[in-house]
Structure formats: structure tokens, C-alpha cells
Residue frames as qw, qx, qy, qz and C-alpha x, y, z in Angstrom:
[[0.560, 0.212, -0.683, 0.418, -25.90, -22.27, 16.01],
 [0.643, -0.683, -0.339, -0.065, -26.68, -22.90, 19.65],
 [0.130, -0.873, 0.359, -0.303, -24.79, -21.06, 22.37],
 [0.758, -0.444, 0.475, -0.045, -23.69, -24.45, 23.71],
 [0.827, 0.539, -0.155, 0.035, -22.02, -25.29, 20.38],
 [0.818, -0.378, 0.166, 0.400, -18.66, -26.93, 21.02],
 [0.086, -0.790, 0.344, 0.501, -15.55, -25.05, 19.94],
 [0.381, -0.169, 0.800, 0.431, -14.57, -27.80, 17.50],
 [0.369, 0.585, 0.710, 0.133, -17.82, -27.18, 15.60],
 [0.070, 0.900, 0.120, -0.412, -17.15, -23.45, 15.16],
 [0.641, 0.708, 0.028, 0.295, -15.71, -21.85, 12.04],
 [0.228, 0.823, -0.351, 0.384, -12.03, -20.77, 12.33],
 [0.564, -0.619, 0.477, -0.267, -11.34, -22.91, 15.42],
 [0.702, 0.344, -0.623, 0.004, -8.69, -25.57, 14.84],
 [0.833, -0.302, -0.434, 0.163, -7.34, -28.07, 17.33],
 [0.492, 0.079, -0.333, 0.800, -4.58, -25.77, 18.61],
 [0.195, -0.382, 0.017, -0.903, -6.95, -22.85, 19.13],
 [0.745, -0.434, -0.364, -0.353, -9.40, -25.17, 20.88],
 [0.752, -0.187, -0.448, 0.446, -6.65, -26.33, 23.28],
 [0.225, 0.218, -0.215, 0.925, -5.68, -22.72, 23.98],
 [0.436, -0.430, -0.140, -0.778, -9.28, -21.76, 24.72],
 [0.810, -0.372, -0.452, -0.042, -9.73, -24.77, 27.00],
 [0.582, 0.016, -0.422, 0.695, -6.66, -23.56, 28.94],
 [0.034, -0.128, 0.218, -0.967, -8.55, -20.36, 29.82],
 [0.244, 0.267, 0.771, -0.524, -11.83, -22.09, 30.60],
 [0.528, 0.402, -0.109, -0.740, -13.65, -21.54, 27.31],
 [0.359, -0.031, 0.928, 0.090, -15.34, -24.72, 26.06],
 [0.321, 0.567, 0.743, 0.151, -18.28, -23.53, 23.93],
 [0.191, 0.553, 0.335, 0.739, -19.70, -20.64, 21.93],
 [0.385, -0.847, -0.313, -0.188, -21.56, -19.18, 24.90],
 [0.664, -0.595, -0.007, 0.452, -18.39, -18.94, 26.97],
 [0.519, 0.119, 0.289, 0.795, -16.46, -17.47, 24.03],
 [0.009, -0.729, -0.370, -0.576, -19.16, -14.81, 23.52],
 [0.525, -0.818, -0.230, 0.045, -19.15, -13.99, 27.24],
 [0.642, -0.449, 0.127, 0.609, -15.38, -13.50, 27.38],
 [0.375, 0.902, -0.022, -0.214, -15.03, -11.94, 23.93],
 [0.861, 0.401, -0.065, 0.308, -12.19, -12.30, 21.44],
 [0.230, 0.763, -0.336, 0.502, -9.95, -9.53, 22.78],
 [0.567, -0.612, 0.412, -0.366, -10.18, -10.61, 26.43],
 [0.987, -0.015, 0.159, 0.033, -9.52, -14.23, 25.39],
 [0.650, 0.617, -0.196, 0.398, -6.48, -13.04, 23.43],
 [0.094, -0.764, 0.409, -0.490, -5.19, -11.18, 26.48],
 [0.813, -0.417, 0.332, -0.235, -5.71, -14.16, 28.79],
 [0.954, 0.223, 0.037, 0.196, -3.77, -16.37, 26.39],
 [0.393, 0.722, -0.302, 0.483, -0.96, -13.82, 26.23],
 [0.428, -0.696, 0.385, -0.430, -0.88, -13.69, 30.03],
 [0.935, -0.204, 0.284, -0.057, -0.42, -17.47, 30.07],
 [0.344, -0.574, 0.605, 0.432, 2.55, -17.09, 27.72],
 [0.684, 0.397, 0.588, 0.168, 0.97, -18.35, 24.51],
 [0.196, -0.285, 0.392, 0.852, 2.38, -16.82, 21.33],
 [0.342, 0.651, 0.678, -0.021, -0.85, -15.48, 19.83],
 [0.212, 0.000, 0.296, 0.932, -1.37, -12.84, 17.15],
 [0.354, 0.266, 0.105, -0.890, -4.03, -10.42, 16.02],
 [0.459, 0.071, -0.706, -0.534, -5.23, -13.06, 13.54],
 [0.205, -0.221, -0.918, 0.258, -6.43, -15.10, 16.53],
 [0.185, 0.366, 0.405, -0.817, -8.68, -12.20, 17.56],
 [0.452, 0.269, -0.376, -0.763, -10.10, -12.09, 14.04],
 [0.383, -0.002, -0.905, -0.187, -10.60, -15.87, 14.06],
 [0.062, -0.290, -0.810, 0.506, -12.41, -15.78, 17.41],
 [0.322, 0.377, 0.148, -0.856, -14.65, -12.94, 16.26],
 [0.454, 0.204, -0.633, -0.593, -15.35, -14.85, 13.07],
 [0.243, -0.125, -0.956, 0.104, -16.26, -17.92, 15.14],
 [0.121, 0.350, 0.590, -0.717, -18.71, -15.85, 17.19],
 [0.451, 0.495, 0.047, -0.741, -20.47, -14.40, 14.14],
 [0.768, 0.217, 0.599, 0.070, -19.97, -17.50, 11.95],
 [0.494, 0.859, -0.089, -0.095, -17.82, -15.76, 9.33],
 [0.843, 0.215, -0.115, 0.479, -14.39, -16.51, 7.85],
 [0.495, -0.659, -0.106, 0.557, -11.77, -14.62, 9.87],
 [0.363, -0.171, 0.350, 0.847, -10.26, -13.03, 6.77],
 [0.009, 0.486, 0.589, 0.645, -13.63, -11.73, 5.55],
 [0.218, -0.659, -0.526, 0.492, -14.57, -9.67, 8.60],
 [0.224, 0.914, 0.246, 0.232, -15.76, -6.18, 7.62],
 [0.507, 0.415, -0.233, 0.719, -12.88, -3.67, 7.60],
 [0.289, -0.672, 0.130, -0.670, -14.55, -1.51, 10.27],
 [0.883, -0.443, -0.017, -0.157, -14.83, -4.49, 12.61],
 [0.855, 0.123, -0.178, 0.471, -11.22, -5.51, 11.95],
 [0.230, 0.575, -0.201, 0.759, -10.09, -1.96, 12.72],
 [0.576, -0.641, 0.069, -0.502, -12.13, -1.90, 15.94],
 [0.958, -0.263, -0.067, 0.094, -10.59, -5.20, 17.07],
 [0.684, 0.335, -0.184, 0.621, -7.09, -4.01, 16.13],
 [0.070, -0.677, 0.171, -0.713, -7.61, -0.82, 18.15],
 [0.778, -0.553, 0.039, -0.297, -8.77, -2.81, 21.18],
 [0.934, -0.052, -0.096, 0.341, -5.71, -5.06, 20.95],
 [0.416, 0.544, -0.167, 0.709, -3.48, -1.97, 20.55],
 [0.394, -0.715, 0.129, -0.563, -4.97, -0.52, 23.71],
 [0.931, -0.363, -0.032, 0.009, -4.11, -3.76, 25.53],
 [0.777, 0.297, -0.184, 0.523, -0.48, -3.43, 24.44],
 [0.059, 0.690, -0.219, 0.687, -0.19, -0.29, 26.53],
 [0.550, -0.528, 0.371, -0.530, -1.09, -2.07, 29.78],
 [0.410, 0.171, -0.891, 0.095, 0.19, -5.24, 31.40],
 [0.596, -0.512, -0.617, -0.049, -1.61, -7.20, 34.11],
 [0.487, -0.569, -0.367, 0.552, -2.03, -5.06, 37.19],
 [0.200, 0.963, 0.176, 0.029, -2.04, -1.93, 35.00],
 [0.482, -0.591, 0.353, 0.542, 1.75, -1.80, 34.96],
 [0.486, 0.737, -0.230, -0.409, 2.90, -0.39, 31.63],
 [0.913, 0.107, 0.329, 0.218, 4.13, -2.98, 29.17],
 [0.077, -0.775, 0.405, 0.479, 7.50, -1.98, 27.75],
 [0.855, 0.415, 0.302, 0.069, 7.75, -2.99, 24.10],
 [0.256, -0.624, 0.493, 0.550, 11.04, -2.95, 22.18],
 [0.795, 0.567, 0.213, -0.020, 11.19, -3.00, 18.37],
 [0.417, -0.617, 0.463, 0.481, 14.65, -3.47, 16.91],
 [0.459, 0.005, 0.683, 0.568, 16.40, -3.64, 13.55],
 [0.342, 0.828, 0.394, -0.206, 14.50, -0.73, 12.08],
 [0.537, 0.112, 0.347, 0.761, 16.05, 0.60, 8.87],
 [0.060, 0.863, 0.379, -0.330, 14.62, 4.07, 9.45],
 [0.067, -0.746, 0.298, 0.592, 17.44, 6.17, 7.98],
 [0.296, -0.074, 0.822, 0.482, 18.02, 3.68, 5.16],
 [0.246, 0.620, 0.739, 0.088, 14.35, 3.94, 4.15],
 [0.040, 0.897, 0.152, -0.412, 14.55, 7.72, 4.29],
 [0.147, -0.625, 0.503, 0.578, 17.73, 7.98, 2.21],
 [0.234, -0.018, 0.870, 0.433, 16.89, 5.27, -0.31],
 [0.064, 0.527, 0.806, 0.262, 13.13, 5.64, -0.72],
 [0.039, -0.288, 0.009, -0.957, 12.65, 9.21, 0.56],
 [0.499, -0.550, -0.654, -0.147, 10.24, 7.92, 3.23],
 [0.127, -0.527, 0.312, -0.780, 9.34, 10.33, 6.00],
 [0.369, -0.114, -0.877, 0.286, 9.16, 8.22, 9.15],
 [0.133, 0.125, 0.455, -0.872, 6.87, 10.84, 10.73],
 [0.598, 0.053, -0.287, -0.746, 3.96, 9.85, 8.45],
 [0.773, -0.090, 0.531, -0.337, 1.76, 6.85, 9.20],
 [0.381, -0.097, 0.855, 0.337, 2.30, 3.63, 7.27],
 [0.432, 0.642, 0.632, -0.045, -1.07, 4.16, 5.57],
 [0.186, 0.923, -0.042, -0.336, 0.03, 7.62, 4.39],
 [0.214, -0.568, 0.681, 0.409, 3.39, 6.29, 3.17],
 [0.448, 0.170, 0.853, 0.207, 1.72, 3.49, 1.24],
 [0.383, 0.812, 0.413, -0.155, -0.69, 5.94, -0.34],
 [0.035, 0.868, -0.306, -0.390, 2.21, 8.21, -1.36],
 [0.173, -0.449, 0.814, 0.325, 4.04, 5.22, -2.86],
 [0.758, 0.316, 0.471, -0.323, 1.08, 3.64, -4.64],
 [0.735, 0.675, -0.038, -0.064, 2.75, 4.12, -8.03],
 [0.195, -0.762, 0.610, 0.099, 6.33, 3.48, -6.87],
 [0.614, 0.364, -0.682, -0.164, 8.34, 0.69, -8.52],
 [0.903, -0.331, -0.201, -0.183, 7.97, -2.69, -6.79],
 [0.700, 0.183, -0.475, 0.500, 11.68, -3.03, -5.82],
 [0.116, -0.541, 0.307, -0.775, 10.97, -0.37, -3.19],
 [0.283, -0.251, -0.877, 0.297, 8.87, -2.84, -1.21],
 [0.300, -0.746, -0.391, -0.449, 6.09, -1.46, 0.95],
 [0.069, -0.521, 0.449, -0.723, 6.41, 0.76, 3.99],
 [0.660, -0.307, -0.685, -0.020, 5.90, -1.30, 7.14],
 [0.522, -0.486, -0.447, 0.539, 6.85, 1.00, 10.01],
 [0.110, 0.683, 0.075, 0.718, 6.46, 4.62, 11.07],
 [0.118, 0.150, -0.561, 0.805, 6.81, 6.70, 14.21],
 [0.546, -0.178, 0.091, -0.814, 3.05, 7.30, 14.65],
 [0.858, -0.058, -0.421, -0.288, 2.38, 3.56, 14.28],
 [0.538, 0.117, -0.686, 0.476, 5.12, 2.65, 16.76],
 [0.143, -0.173, 0.429, -0.875, 3.63, 5.09, 19.27],
 [0.717, -0.115, -0.121, -0.677, 0.11, 3.79, 18.68],
 [0.836, 0.019, -0.547, -0.040, 1.38, 0.25, 19.20],
 [0.679, -0.724, 0.068, -0.095, 2.87, 1.18, 22.55],
 [0.830, 0.223, -0.202, 0.469, 6.51, 0.68, 21.53],
 [0.442, -0.882, -0.016, 0.163, 8.70, 2.19, 24.24],
 [0.346, -0.647, 0.513, 0.445, 12.11, 1.71, 22.61],
 [0.806, 0.585, 0.085, -0.039, 12.92, 1.58, 18.90],
 [0.551, -0.498, 0.480, 0.466, 16.38, 0.47, 17.81],
 [0.613, 0.755, -0.068, -0.221, 17.45, 1.65, 14.39],
 [0.827, -0.114, 0.351, 0.424, 20.12, -0.13, 12.40],
 [0.109, 0.767, -0.366, -0.515, 22.75, 1.51, 10.23],
 [0.827, 0.244, 0.499, 0.088, 22.69, -0.25, 6.89],
 [0.257, 0.767, -0.426, -0.406, 25.37, 0.16, 4.23],
 [0.907, 0.079, 0.402, 0.094, 26.56, -2.36, 1.66],
 [0.407, -0.367, 0.512, 0.662, 29.47, -2.67, -0.77],
 [0.420, 0.551, -0.233, -0.682, 29.08, -1.26, -4.25],
 [0.610, 0.289, -0.678, -0.291, 30.02, -4.68, -5.66],
 [0.846, -0.326, 0.279, -0.317, 28.78, -7.86, -4.07],
 [0.426, -0.398, 0.794, 0.175, 30.86, -11.06, -3.98],
 [0.619, 0.362, 0.693, 0.073, 28.55, -12.36, -6.71],
 [0.329, 0.016, 0.421, 0.845, 29.61, -9.46, -8.97],
 [0.037, 0.811, 0.555, 0.182, 26.31, -7.59, -8.74],
 [0.266, 0.122, -0.108, 0.950, 26.74, -3.83, -8.76],
 [0.148, -0.759, -0.614, 0.157, 24.42, -1.79, -6.58],
 [0.195, 0.286, 0.034, 0.938, 23.91, 1.94, -7.10],
 [0.388, -0.760, -0.467, -0.231, 22.02, 3.49, -4.26],
 [0.122, -0.853, 0.204, -0.465, 22.56, 5.99, -1.45],
 [0.733, -0.587, 0.306, -0.154, 23.75, 3.29, 0.97],
 [0.946, 0.184, -0.009, 0.268, 26.47, 1.61, -1.11],
 [0.281, -0.876, 0.329, 0.211, 30.15, 2.26, -0.51],
 [0.732, 0.591, -0.331, 0.073, 33.38, 1.77, -2.43],
 [0.539, 0.277, -0.610, 0.511, 35.85, 1.65, 0.47],
 [0.452, -0.398, -0.652, 0.460, 36.05, 1.96, 4.26],
 [0.079, -0.182, -0.152, 0.968, 35.96, 5.76, 4.28],
 [0.359, -0.148, -0.453, -0.802, 32.92, 5.80, 2.04],
 [0.523, -0.384, -0.760, -0.040, 31.21, 3.21, 4.29],
 [0.314, -0.345, -0.498, 0.731, 31.92, 5.43, 7.31],
 [0.100, 0.070, -0.107, -0.987, 30.56, 8.50, 5.53],
 [0.466, -0.248, -0.615, -0.585, 27.37, 6.68, 4.44],
 [0.503, -0.396, -0.730, 0.240, 26.87, 5.30, 7.96],
 [0.193, -0.276, -0.326, 0.883, 27.33, 8.75, 9.48],
 [0.253, -0.120, -0.348, -0.895, 24.76, 10.16, 7.04],
 [0.543, -0.405, -0.690, -0.254, 22.26, 7.70, 8.50],
 [0.436, -0.389, -0.558, 0.590, 23.21, 8.72, 12.04],
 [0.034, -0.067, -0.004, 0.997, 22.71, 12.36, 11.05],
 [0.359, -0.359, -0.599, -0.619, 19.20, 11.51, 9.90]]
């Protein structure tokens, strides 16, 4: 592929991505290589576009002519780390304040015995043989810190022992009456 290859001829670049890249002055492979996927991602964020890490993978894949979802794990991790580092700084080097809300931290601890102080990777490794109703761990304190989250809002989650549809739940967060709901909620606050 020539460095002057148009964006529309590159792998992983659809019409929307092409429009976004044109908005930041990137019109061909050479310009994309010069700016790089992470810097392009940041410029698009600065313009208010709702872009994700997958865009960085797609742009890198376009540069090396590979499917975005088949990038080598080490390269994906390097790109993710570079994007994470960006999250800690806003334009002008002012810190970017990130808020993550609705975190069921205590619920996950009480129900699944998850220790929020371990990384998500460690939690997933510990739970490799856990039953599937547990779901997978998706959040942890080390990962929030690494992502630059400045404020984490945890929710208190309790539910009735019997649902309106007559299902009966037996778990550490179910309650039978108002007092029991208060006690279960306070247990999460104590966590």
C-alpha cells in the first residue's frame, strides 16, 4: 500500500471513521501514520466525538493492514496504556476529572466474595471456575486508579426475597421486610 492511499481504501476505516479523520485533517495513510492512532483518538475526543479504544485499534490496524480485532495482544496492551495515560491529562495539561458511578462494589464483595483491591485480571483468574451466574468481574480499585477515575460512586443494592413474578432469591442482599432491607444496606455501607 502506498503512503498516499486514501482512507476509504484502508482496512477498518468505514465512512464514519473517514469523516472523523477528515475533521482532524487526516486524508490518507501517510497522514494517519504521521499523527498516529492515539494522537488521532485524542484529537477526536477534543473535538467532542464519542470515540472508544476500539477506534485506536482500528486505526493501528489500518496502518499495519491488519484486522483491528487481530492485533497482537502486546500491541493492544501498549495502545491501551497510551490511551490510559491520555485519560490523566486534558488539553493544556489540566487534569481530567473522571467520574464512574453505579458501582456495585459492596454487593460484589458480599455476594461473590470479590476483593475490590485486586485487579480485574486477578479477580477473573480467581473466578475462572466459578459458576456462570456470577458474571465476570468488570471493575476494581487498581483499574479505576489506572484509568484516572477521580470519583467512584458506589450504589447500595438490596432486593426483595420474593419478586412480583414469584421468583424467590436467596443471597446476601435479599430482604424480607423494611428492617431487613435497612440491615442489608447498612452491611454494604460498612464494607
